[in-house]
GUDONU-350792 format. One record per residue: residue in one letter; z, y, x of N, C-alpha, C, O in turn. Coordinates in pm, whole numbers, plus 50000, padded with zeros to 5 digits. Example, Ala and Ser with C-alpha at 12.3 -4.5 7.8 and 13.67 -1.06 7.14 Angstrom:
2
A507804943151319507804955051230507804967051320508464966851424;S507084977551285507144989451367507875000351290508045011451341;
//
This chain:
440
M387104985132481386874990932589385764996132598384924992932514;K385385006332709383935015532687383565016532827384365018232918;Y382215015432840381325015032964380595027333008380115034232918;H380445030833120379415041533142378515035233263379085029633356;I377295036133259376385030633364375695045933430375305054833354;V375665046833520374765058933614373805050133705374185041233781;S372795053133689371445044233760370315054333816369645063133762;Y370385049933929369195060334023368185046034072368605034434064;G367075048934111366025045634185364715042234067364355049933978;C364165028734096363065025834049363225023333904364345024633855;Q361955019033812361935007033682362814996633686363574993533594;M362724989833815363704975333845365054982933808365844977633730;N365264992133850366804996133894367084995133718367814986433670;D366395005433637366625008233532366584997233437367174998733330;Y365834983833467365974972533385367504970933429368384974333351;D367764966733531369064960933555370154965133519371204958833530;S370044979433458371094988033416371014980533283371904972833245;E369784983533204369844977533093370164960333080370214954132973;L370324955433197370684941633164371944941233172372464933433092;M372964949433273374324949833279374764957233143375804953533088;A374164965533097374754968032963374604961332865375274964232766;G373794951332861374014941832756375014929032762375604923132671;L374974926832914376164921332935377604920532936378414911232928;L377684935132948378734941832908379374942632746380464942532689;E377994943532719378214947032518378514930932491379494928432421;E377764920632540378074908632501379774903132499380264894732424;T380464910932610381494907432623382664917032558383874916232579;G381894927132466382954932932371383064948432414383844955232347;Y382354954632518382134965832574381484973232462380854967132376;E381634988932459380864996932385380535007532473381415011432550;K379205013732476378875023032566379075036132512378865038732394;V379565046532616379615060732579379095066732688379215061232798;D378465078432677377745087632706378325099132841377675107932897;R379585095632859380105107532940381105095333011381735087032944;P381115096333171381845088833245383515089333211384285079733211;E383865104933178385285106133136385975097633028387195096233014;K384845091532944385405084232830385625072032839385935065132742;A385455066332998384975049732998386185040533083387095045333151;D385975030333067387125021533096386375016133247386965013133350;V385155015933226384785008633328383225015833347382425017133254;I382985020233487381455029733534381045022233645381825018433732;V379685019633645378945010933701378235021333741377825030033665;V378015020933885377015033733951375875023634004376155016934104;N374785022333952373715011634024372505020934103371645028734063;T372945015534250372405026634326370805020534394370285009734365;C370295030434483368955030234522369145034334681369925043034719;C368375027234759368605027234917367145032434950367155036435066;V365865034034894364875032434955364435044935009363545045435094;R365065055934960364965069935002366015077534986366695078234883;E366235085535127367365092035179368105099035032369305096535019;T367565105934945367825114134842368595107134763369735110834736;A368005094734711368805086934626370245079934675371135075834600;E370215079634854371315076134885372305085834875373385083134820;R371965100434938373045110534910373555113634779374675118634766;K372805111234682373145113934530374355102234510375405105734456;V374215092334542375585081734533376375083734607377495081434562;W376335088734750377475095434788378635105334724379855104434733;G377705115934649377885126834610378875122334475379935128134450;L378335111334397378765107534295380025103234275380825107734192;L380305089234399381345084434438382345093134468383455090534422;G382185104434547383435114134575383605120634508384535127534551;T383155125834370383465131334234384525123534150385535127234092;L383815109234168384565097834087386235096934147387165091534087;K386285103334268387995098034297388695105934238389835101434228;R388535119434175388885127034109389595121233995390805121633975;L388655115633920388605110433769389415095133779389985090033683;K389325089133916390055077833931391575082133922392385075533856;R391915093233992393355098934004393865101933842395035101733805;R393155103533792393705106933666393525095033563394105094633454;K392815087433601392865073233509393145062133602392185054833626;P394005060133646394505048133734393915031033734393725022633823;D393745031433578393565019133525391505019833521390835010033487;L391035030033552389815030533578389045019733666389405018433783;V387995012033617387375003533711386165011733753385525017733667;I385815012233880384765016533923384175009434018384545008634135;A382775001733943381884993334002380655000434089380145010434040;V380164995334220379074999934283378184988934288378604977834323;T376924990934254376234975834275374594982334291374414994534290;G373204970434307372324977234318371994977634469372864973034543;C370914982234523370384977734644371044985034778370944981834896;L371774996334715372805000934883374044992134894374524992635007;P374624985134818375394976734891374964961034972375584952535037;Q373544963134925373234947734972372544948135105372004938635161;Q372674964035159372004963435313373234957335393374334955635339;N373024954835504373734950135568374674958935631374314968235703;G376374955135597377194966135663377724973935545378924975835525;A376884977535480376804990235357378224986335262379034995335241;A378484971835205379484973435121380524977335194381334985135143;E380694972535335382034974635381382184989835436383234994835476;D380784996535429380995010535439381535017035320382315026435329;I381115011835206381665019735052383045017135071383825026535071;R383435005335086384975000535086385645011235175386525017835119;R385415013835294386025021635381386185038135373387115045435407;R384765041435307384765055035277385285061035133385615072735115;F385275050435033385715051834929386455042834835386025036134742;P387855044634889388875032134865389295031634718389905022134670;H388945041934655388955038934499388165033934441388315034234319;V387005027434491386045019434412386585005334413387064999734511;D386465000534299387214990934279386274975834280386794964634273;L384924978034288384094964834294382924967434334382264975534269;V382404961634445381144963534488380214948634507380424939334585;I379274950134417378244935534423376844944034433376544955634404;G376034931434496374634936434526373524932234419373914929734305;T372624931634437371314927434349371124914534323370374911534229;H371694905534393371264892334316372604889034255372944877934296;N373294892934193374614885534126375234899934030376404902534003;R374224906034000374494916033885374964905033758375924908133687;H374404895233742374844888533637376314885333622376754880733516;E377094887733729378444879333747379304895933712380534895633718;L378624909933677379154917333657380604918333561381644923133605;P380434913233431381614910333349383054904433389384174909633387;R382554890533431383534883733511384194889433600385424890233605;L383324894233681384024901333819385164915433797386184918033861;V384564922733684385174930233610386834929533551387724937833569;E386904917233480388114912233473388734905733582389954904533571;E388164900833697389114894233826389604906333868390774906233906;V388874919133873389804933433934390984935733852392094937433902;R390754935733731391404942333630393254929933638394454932233635;A392584920733646393724907833645394554910333795395774910933808;A393744911333881394534909034025395124923334060396154923534127;R394434937434012395044948934023394524949634176395364954434253;E393324945834234393154947334385391424946434382390674939234316;P391164956234477389374957934466388914944034517389634935134563;L387484944034499386694931034512385584935334579385174946534550;C384984928734664383724930134717382994915034669383544904234692;A381964915934616381124901634566379714902834627378904905934539;V379254901734722378224905434746377234892734807377534888134918;W376064887134736375314874834770374354877034860373384883934831;R374494871734975373434876335092371974870635060370964875535111;E371934857734957370894850834968370844850234773371784847934696;A369144853734737369194851334608369144838534545368534829734606;G369694835734431369604825034386368374822534303367284827434334;E368544814934200367464811334105367284822534003368224829933972;V366194823733958365794834533832366704827033724366514815033705;I367754834333649368494832733569367464836033435366654845233445;E367514830233347366734831333204367694834133082368764828233087;G367434843232962367994844632862369164850032864370034846632784;L369354859332958370264870733008370204879832855369294879132773;P371544888932843371004901232719370744914432779371314918632880;V369924920032719369704931932806369954943932651369674941532534;R370384952732693370494965832587369544973932627369804980932725;R368274975132567367184984632599367154997032543367204997032420;E367105007732596367105019832576366185025632458366555033532372;S364925020032472363975022532398363915012032292364455001032304;K363145016532173362905009032064361795004432037361674996931940;L360545008632130359245008532112358725004432255357644998532262;S359225006432336358774999532484359544993132563360694997732568;A359334984732623360564975732727359914971432827358734967932830;W360884971732935360704966533087360894951733080361904945933038;V359634945333135359564928333152359564925633253358374924433281;P360364922833371360484918733502359614903633481359954894333408;I358404904433570357654893033590358314884933714358264872633710;M358934891633824358904886533972360234896334011360604906233948;F360644892434094361674897034156361654895334347361434884934409;G361884905934391361864905234537360384907734613359364908834546;C360384908534745358884913034817358914907234935359944905535001;D357704903534972357444896735097356594903035228356224899835341;N356534912835144355334925535236356094931835369355254935935450;F357004933135400357794937735496356964949935571356724950735691;C356594958935469356094972635505357494976335618358674973335598;T356974983035729357864986035869358724997335822359655000935893;Y358375005335667359535015635652360325012935548361165020935506;C360094999435490360704996235349361594989135383361454982835488;V362934987535300364224983235306364004970435201364654960135218;V362994971935087363044963234940363254949734977364164943334923;P362284943235088362434928435135364044925335158364494914935110;Y364724932135214365644931235241366874931735155367784923535161;V366824940935082367844942934950367484936134828368354933534746;R366694934134815365674928234675365654910734719365564903034624;G365734905834836365074892334875363794892234878363054902134883;R363354876134873361984875934905361504873034735362184873434632;E360184870134756359304870034619359504857334528359204845734558;R360074861734413360394846434303359814851534159360254861034095;S358974845134132358724846733997358834835733879358854823433878;R358924847233765359474838633665358404828933630357364828933696;R358604819333517357284809533456356944815733387357784820033308;P355674819633372354614820933237355384820933113355704831033050;E355644809533084356094806232930357244813332933357424815632814;D358244818832999359304826932970359284840332963360114847532908;I358114844133031357654857233025356944860832881357114871532822;I356244851732843355544852132693356044853232598355654859632500;R357404844332617358564841332502359064851932471359024857032360;E359784857632604360174872332610359484880532504359974884732399;V358094882132556357004894232487357174893832342357684902832275;E356574879232284356744875732143358044878232069358074879731947;T359314878632160360704880032119360484895632059360714901231952;L359984898832173360194919832173359314922732066359734931031985;V358124917632044357134922231966357984919931816358064928631729;A358544907731807358884903231684360094914231645360214916131524;Q361074922131739361774933431707361364942331680362104950831631;G359974944931695359354958531679358734964831773357944974131754;Y359214957331942358714967332064357044964032013356624953831959;R356344975532048355014979032075354054979032187352834977832197;E355104981132275354434980532452355444975432528356624977032497;V355004968032649355574963232753355174967432878353974969932897;T356174969032989355824974033107355934960033211357014958133267;L355254954333226355514942933344356184948333484355774958633535;L357134941533536357724951233642357814940333771358284929233748;G357314944033912357804934533996357344946034114356734956534091;Q357824940934255358084947834369356284950534383355704961434391;N355794939134382354004935134393353644928234286353764916234309;V353214930834162353054923834059351774916034076351444906134011;N350974922734189349294913834184349594898934294348704890734314;S350744897934344351064886134411351624876034311351784864134338;Y351894881234201352834872234071352604857134103351614857134177;G352984844834086352754831134077352864823734204353124811834220;R352594833834300352904823834436353914816234422355004821034390;G353714801534446354934795134483355254785434353355984775534359;L354554790134231354704784234097353894772634079352784771934130;D354384763034006353854749233985353794746733832354864745233773;P352754746133772351454743333797351334763333867352084772933845;P350174762233946349724775334003349154784833912348354782133822;T349634796633943348884809433823348594820033913348384817534032;D348564832033867348254841733914348564855133804348864852633687;F348474868333852348854879733750347514881533656347874885133544;A346364880433664345504880133628345174871633487344724875833380;T345634854933536345754849133434346934853933311346794853533189;L348134858633394349364862733287348494874033221348294872233101;L348024883133266347474893533183346754889433062347034894332953;E345644878933080345034871632982345804868132870345654872632756;R346774858432912348084852732800348714863232737348814861532615;L349094871732772349824885132719348704891332642349164898432552;D347354890932645346554899432580346404893432440345934898732340;R346814883132453346684873032328347604873832223347364868532114;V348884881632251350294880032191349844891832075349554903632091;E349894884831973349694892731845350674902331780351784897931752;G350344916331750351344924731753351924933431841352624943331824;L351484927731941351604936332090350694949532113349514946832134;W350984962132112349474967732095349044973832265347904976732304;R350204974432338350034977932495350644971332585351714966032554;I350104969732731350734961732825350414973132950349354979032971;R351614974133020351284981733139352034976933268353084970633253;Y351644979233371352394972133495352644981533595352204993033595;T353624974333714354064985033809355074972933897355714963833845;T354964976734066353664982534123352684972934170352994961234191;S351244978334192350394971734233350284974034380350494985634415;H349984964634481349724964034597348164965834615347424958134554;P347634975034692346254975434678345684960034764344654953834740;R346554957534850345784945634948345404930634857344674921134885;D346244933534744345894923634686345474925534543345844916834463;F344874933934505344264939434370342754931734369341794937634419;T342634921134321341294912034317340424917134222340834924634133;Q338854912834235338034917034155338144908034025337854912833915;R338474897634035339004890133893340014899133818339984900033695;L341034906533905342154910733797341314925233755341314930433644;I340784929033849339744946733801339064938033619339204942133503;D338384925833672337364921733560338344920333443338014924933333;V339494914433460340474907933334341004923433264341094924933142;I341284933033351341624943233308340444950533206340724952733088;A339524952833244338314959533191338224951933049338064957832943;N338344939833060337834934132919338704929332829338294922632735;S340244932732849341474932232798341194946332671340594956732694;E341754942832559342414948732456343704957432463343874968732418;K344654948632537345684956432546346484965032681347354973832683;V345674957432793346154960532918345864975232930344644976432925;C346374985332941346264999032970345475001333099345534995033204;E344525014533059343365018633152344295027933252344115040033263;H345315020533324345915030933439346345024133523347115014633503;F345835028633658345865018933779347175027833894346715036233971;H348225026233896348935030634006348755019434137349075007634145;L348095028734233348055021834338348465029134484347625035534547;P349605027934522350315032234604349135034634764348765023934813;V348695045434824347835042534903348915043635053348895035535147;Q349595052935045351005056235148350075064135244350665074935251;A348985065135320348665070635432346985067935422346375057935385;G346515080035466344955078135458344105076135599342885076535608;S345125073535714344825070335861344805058535874345925053435865;N343735049635898343785034635958344985030436074345625019936070;R345115039336161345995037536268347335037736187347955027136178;I347745047436136349035047536040349075035335942350115029235919;L348045032735893348345022235813348605007835853349194998435799;R347845009835989348334996236054349914996236075350574986436041;R350475006736129351455010136198352575005736075353615000336110;M352355008035947353075006235843353134992335770353824988935673;H352074983935855351764970435790351324969035677351814960135606;R350234977735624349974980135475349024965835458349194959435354;G348194961735541347494950935527345994953435472345154944635452;Y345834967635450344304970335429343844984635503344774991235548;T342794988735515341935001935559341905012335467341935010035347;R341845021535506341195033735422340045028835357339885032835241;E339005019435412337965017835336338135007435229337595006335119;D339064999935292339154990035153339584995235045339194991834933;Y340405003535067341065009334940340125019234859340255020834738;L339005027034951337975034834889337365024734800337175027234681;R336985010434869335575005034778336804998334667336244997034558;L338274993634658338734991634548338645002434452338205000734339;V339125014834502338875025634366337105024934292336695025234176;D336475024034412334705025434360334865013234242334465015534128;G335455000934277335454990134186336104989734062335784983033964;I337174998634078337875000433929337265009833857337215008433735;R336515024733938335955031333862334655025633798334345027933681;A333965018733878332425011433799332905003533696332335004833587;A333784996133704334414985033570335204991433450335144987733332;V335985001933501336735010433387336685024733407337735030033444;P335415034033383335145042133410336135053633328336025065633356;E337045049033231337815063333198339075059833254339975066133198;A339545051133358340705047233437341125060233472340345069133509;S342875061933455343235069433561343895065133681344525054733661;I343985069833810344505065433928345825073133963346055084933937;T346445066734008347955073634047348165068534175347575057934197;T348755072534254349065071034393350565073834430351265080934358;D351175066534576352195071134639351875075734776351275067234842;I352185089134849351695091334955352925096035039353735103134979;M353205092735186354235095635283353745100835330352525099335340;V354615112935403353985120735521355125120135635356315117235624;G354405123435742355525122735862355835108335907356825108235979;F355355097335889355465085535902355265085836083354355091536143;P356245079236135356415078436324354965079136321354215074636234;G354635085936435353685086036562352225095036447351065095436488;E352595100636320351815108736262351325118036330352195126236359;T349885121736385349535128336437348645139536324348255136236212;E348455152436384347485161536304346385156736225346095160236111;E345645146036315344305143836246344725131636177343895128636091;D345935121836185345995113536079346415117735981346115111235880;F347145128135966347615137935831345935144635744345705146235624;Q345235146535843343825154535778343445141235736343075142435619;D343345129135772342595116635713343415114535563342835110135463;T344695117935566345035115535416344495126735330343815124035230;L344775139735366344075147935294342635147235233342295149735117;E341835143135344340535138635307340535127135193339975128135084;L341175117635236341245106035085341735112034957341325110334842;V342605118634998342985126034846341955133734803341635129534692;R341205144134839339935149034787339065139734760338325143034667;Q338805127034814337985119634808337935113234668336955113534594;V339115107234641339665100434537339825107334396339575104334280;Q340325117534460340705126434304342025119834221342045121134099;F342865114534272343825109434172344835118134069345495128434080;D344655111433995345205122133866346635125533890347015136333844;Q347475118133953348905121534015349065112934128348685101334145;A349765121334210350555113734341352025119034327352505129134274;F352605107934398353935111134406354195113934581353855105434664;T354615122634606354225127734742356205125034786357235125834720;F355935122434909357285121034977357425121535116356515116235180;V358485127335186358715127535324358835116235393359775112135325;Y358655107435474359035097035562360595100635594360675111235656;N361785094935571362745093535632363375077435676363215067435606;P364155077635814364385062135859365275058135760365945066335697;R365335042735737365835034135675366335024235721365685013835714;K367585023935782368425017135865368274999735851368624993835748;G367784993435956367214981035949365644979435968365144969336017;T364964989535927363104989735962363094988236057364014991436132;P361984982436093361234985436227360625002136232360485007136344;A360355008636134359725021936170360825030136179360515041836203;A362375027536163363425036336222363565035136380364015043236461;R362975020836396363365023536572361945028136635361895028036758;M361115031036583359955037836654360205051636741360645061536683;P359965051736859360505062636931359645076036884360285086136914;D358535078636826358075090436801357905097236665356885100836606;Q359605098036623359655102436538359075116636482359565125236554;V358365121736400358185134836360359035144936311359875144236220;P358665156236395360115166236346359695171036215358575172436167;A361025173436164361235179436017360525190636006359855190935903;E360415201436083359525211236025358005206636006357345210035907;V357455197736122356195197036084356015189535942355175191735855;K357125179235944357085168435800356825181835700355755182335639;S357635190735688357885198935564356705207335548356255208935434;R356135213135654354745216635642353635206235593352985209635494;R353465198535631352565188535600352775187235468351765190535405;I354015182435373354525176135260354065188935159353705186235044;Q354095200435197353725213835123352095214735073351515214534964;E351655216135232350065213435230349455201335123348525203135045;L350145190135140349705177735052349915181034872349235177634776;I351145188934884351255188534729350425198534663349965198034549;A350265209634770349245220934735347675214234653347095217234549;V347465206334738346245200834727346085192034625345085192034554;Q347195182834609347275174134487347415182434335346895178134232;K348065192534341348245200134237346625204934182346225202434068;E345995210634263344735216534213343985206134176343095209134097;I344085190534220343425183334156343895177234020343105174533929;S345065175434013345565171433881345505180633782345355176133669;L345595194233800345295206933702343835205233664343545205333544;A343055203933742341605200433721341225187133646340255187033570;K341915177133665341845166433599342245168233444341545165033348;N343585174133440344335173833289343095185533225342235182033144;R343155193333254341915204333195340395198533148339615202533062;A340315186433250338785179433188339095168533047338315161332985;E340375170633031340445163332904340625170232786341065165732680;Q340195183532813340345191432696338735188632611337575189132652;G339365185432474338265183732373338315169532342337765165532239;K339025160032435338985145232400340035142532318341125148032329;V339685131632210340435127432129341095114832211340345108532286;H342445110932200342885101932258343915094732176344815101732129;E343925082432153345365075632083346285075632137346315072032255;I347565080332056348715086532161349905073932063350145072731943;L350415066232187351885058132117353105069432109353865072132202;V353105073932011354495085331966355785077032022356165066131981;E356275083832111357645080932172358805086832106359835080532080;G358555101132076359765107532046359575120032066358505124232109;P360845129632029360735143532060360355144732207360735136832294;S359475156532229359295160332377360745163332458361745168132403;E360665160332572362155161632655362095175932659363245180132668;T361175185932655361135197832683360975207632591360965219632617;D360825202232473360635209132349360835200332245359905192832213;A362125199932174362615188232084361735190131959361455180131892;A361175205331914360395208531814359185202531809358385204931719;R358915193131917357295189231907357735173031959358725169132019;L356755167331917356785152731968355855148332079354805154732079;A355955140232164355595136532321355275119532295355985111632234;G354105117232356353585104032369353005101132513353235108732607;R352345091432522351465088832614349985084332614349955074732537;T348975086232653347645079832641347865068432698348925065132751;R346355058232686346665047632722346395050232913346745041032986;T345955059632958346005064633084346875069233139346685075333245;N348225067533077349565071733129349605084533124350505089033195;K348785095133051349145111733057350145117232925349925117032804;T351305122033000352245125732825351125136832779350375144532839;V351425133632637350805145432568351565149032461351775140932371;V352125162932460352995172832353352195178132226351095183632232;F352845175832122351875176931995353095181031881354255176731883;E352505190431784353425191531673353145178031592352175170931616;G354105175231493354205166631440355075157931353356125159831415;A355415150031258356295146331185357105136131237356655129231329;P358285134331190359185122131275358675112931217358535103631297;A358265110231105357405095131080356475092431163356095080731154;Y355745101231271354895095231351355465085931469354755078731540;I356875087131479357095080631601357185064931585357775058631497;G356595061231669356695047231683355475044931629355395032731614;T354095052031578353235046131572351965053931649352125063131729;L350395047231601349465050431688348615068231629347975067731524;V348665075131667347985088631621346755094631711346905096531831;P345675096931650344745102231713345455117331750346195123631674;V345065120931875345195135931910344255142431986343805136332083;E343865153431962342845161532009343515168432140344655172932134;I342765169032252343705172232354343095192832374341995195732421;I343785199932341343675213432357343955219332487343415230432498;E344425216732559345115221032664345695215432787346875212132779;G344975213432923345525207033015346415216333129346025225933196;K347725210133126348535216933203348585208833338347925198533351;L349375213533434349785205433549350495191433535350275181333600;T351325193133444352315180333409352065172033279352425160333261;H351445179533196351185168833107349925179032999349435189733036;L349655172632875348515173632786349255183132654350465182932632;V348475189332593349025197932486347825193732382346635194432413;G348265189632261347365183532168347455187632025348555192431993;V346515186831926346535187731797346235172531729345325165631776;V347095167431611346685155631529345435157831497345005169331494;R344585146531466343325147731406343345135931350343925125631384;N342425138931233341825124131141342675116431100342135105331091;L343995115731061344595109131013344055104430863343545111430775;R344325090630862343755084830736345255084630650345295080430534;
//
C-alpha cells in the first residue's frame, strides 16, 4: 500500500506530517511522491491564515476527480482546520468524497482509523475535542538526514485575540526533559547534527512539570550532548524571553545566534488589543539586551498589518519600530479574521485596500533593510552546515550560517553534512553567495 502526505502551515505541522509518515510506514505503507500513485492521501491542514485554508479547499476539490477514478482511495483530512468548532462537519458536507477527518490531538490513531474506513467502507469523523497526555516513542519518518524537528511542548496558553492556535492545538503541555534529551541523543547516534526545538511558545516550556524546569535549563542540558553541532528553536514569545535565557544562549556552544521574536505590531494600543502582554518599549529593551550579550546575533520577526482598529498613526509606529530594530528579515502578512477569535468580532475592521497599501509599504521598508544587512556580510567568513544542493541552482550547494542566513556556493557533494568555512562575496535580498575558504 502506498501513501502520500500534503502538508500546509508551520514547522509543527511539518513534524506532524513526519510523525504520520512514520506511523504509516510502521504498518507497512510506502511513500510515493504523487497523489495519483497513492492508496491513502493525507492532507495535513493549517487554519492560522486564510491563504492556507483556501489552499486546502482547492486541493480537496481537485481530489474529487481522483476519487472518482480510484474509489478505493482513502482521503484523510487532519491538522488544525478540522479541529475548529464545526469545521469537521463542514468538511464532510462540502467534500463528501473525504473518507476520514481527524484533528490535532489524535493523529497517532491515523493507521488504525484508515483501516476502520477500509473495513467499513464508510466515512469516519474522529476529532478529539481535548488533548490527551503526551505520547512518547512514536515512530517518525524524517525528511532530512542532517537536521531534525524535536517538539518540546504542544499547545498554547497565550490567547492572542487574532489567533486560533490555542483553540486547535489545546493548552500547553510540556514533554519531560529526560524524554527530549533521550530523543536528541538518539538522533545524534543516527547521524543528525542539528535539531530545531519546536513549540508554539518555547519560552514557556516547563510550566507545570514536576520537578520544575524551564527553557534555559533545557538548553543548558542539550548543549552538553556530545556529537550535536547546532541547536535552533522556534517560536519565542517576546513577553517570556528572560535575561537568564539570553545569558544561557550567549554562553552556549551549540545554541545558534538567531533570535526569531514575533513583534506583530509597533503600536502599544494595537499590542494591547492583540493581548500580546508587552509594550514596544519592552520589546526594544529585549532587543538591546540580546545585542549587548550576543553582538553577532540576527533578529527576525513576524509583523501583522491591518489589525482591527489600526490607524495610520499605529501603522507608522510599526514602521518606526522596524527602522529602529533593523530586522534581518520580517515575515509580513495582512490580518484576516479567524472564526472564533475575539478579533474577528471587533467592529472596526480595516478596509482591504488600506491593508493592501500598508503591507506594500512595510515590505518595501523591510526589503531595503534586509538587503543592507546581507550586503554587510560581504567579506565575512561563516561556518556553514551544508544541507545539500541549492533549491534554485542544483549545480551549487546551500547551507545556513549559525544566524540562519542561507548561503549558496560552489562545492563538492562530499561537503554535504559537514561544516565548511565560506567567505561571503555577495549579499542578495534573500540569501548570501559565498566561496569555500581555508579547507584543511
